[in-house]
N, C-alpha and C positions, 0 to 999 in steps of 0.2 A: 388694748392689745390682748389682755387675758380673755375678754369677752369673745373676740374673734376666734381664738383657739378653742374655747369651749363650744362655740356654735359649730365649728368645723367638726369637732369630735361627735357632737350630738347628731349632726346630719350623717356622718359616716356610719354611726351605729344604727341609725334608723333605716337607712337605705341598704346597708351591707355592701360588701365588695363583690364585684363580678369579674370573671375572666372570660376572654374569648378564646376559642380553640384556634390553634395555628396549624395550617395544613401546608406542607412544603409544596413548591411548584416544580419539583424535579422528579425524575424517575430513576436516573442513574447518574453516576459521577465518577470522575477519575482525578486523583490528586497526585502530582509528581513532585518529588522533593529531591534535591541534590545538596549534599553537605561536603564541603572540601576543607581539609585541615592540613597544616604544615607544622612539623615539629623539628626543631633544630637543636641539637645537643653538642656542645663543645667541651671536650675534656682536655685538661692540661695535666700531663703526666711528667713528674720529675722524680727520677730514681738515682740515688747515690749508693753505690756498692762499696763496702769496706772489706779489706782483708786484715786479718789480725796476726799474720805470721809471715815469715820469709818463705818464698817458694821459688823453685828453679825448674824450668822445663826445657827439654831439648827434643826436637823432632827433626826428621829429615829422610831423604831417600838417597841411596848410593853414598851414605856416610857411615863410617865406623864409629859407633857410640860406645864408650867403655861401660862396664857394668855399674860403675858408680859415677855418673856424670856430675860435674860440678863446674862452677865458673873457673875458667883458665885451664880446663882439661884439654888434652891433645886429641882433637877430632880430625880424622883423615878421610879422604875420598877413597872409596873401595876400588872403583874401576876408573883409572885416569882417562880423561878425554870423554867420558860418558856424562850425560846430563845428571845434575844433582840439585838437591834442595836442602837447605839447612835453616832451622829457626831455633834461636836461643832466647828464652824469656826469663828475666829475673824480676821478681816483685818483692817489695818491702811492705811492712804494715802501713796501712793508711787507705786512702781512696784508691780503688782499683778501676772503677768505671763510673761514668756519669751519663745518664740518658735523659734528655729533655725532648718531649714530644707533645704536639698538639694535634688532636684528632677531632674532626667535626663529622657528625652523622646527621643527615637530613632525611626525614621521612615525610612523603606526601601521601595523603589518603583521601579517597573520594568514595562516598556512599550514595547510591542512587536508590530511591524507594518509590514504588508505585502502589497506590491504594485505590482499589475499585470498590464502589459501594452501590447498592440498589435499594429502592424503597419497597 
């Protein structure tokens, strides 16, 4: 086996290596390529809002609201028989609002490339 390898090396050194030139058979060419991708992102958003104090809010239209509104105050309608709106909100310390949301964003992308070459 060693003799065969040695003989191959000696013949290779004695004759040398030769390369043939390569000539392309085309004059022009066009390559079209299209790449498509899709990205999908899903976000889960959970928000808990806390209040740390007591709060009291009064709003309305056609309502007489005293200078110092408080729970149990005497609220009266200004013009009897006319439309009115009244909202009274009392909040204690603790969780004031919870928001749970899932949002999915999908992005589709296509890239088209054309390459033209000549010899």
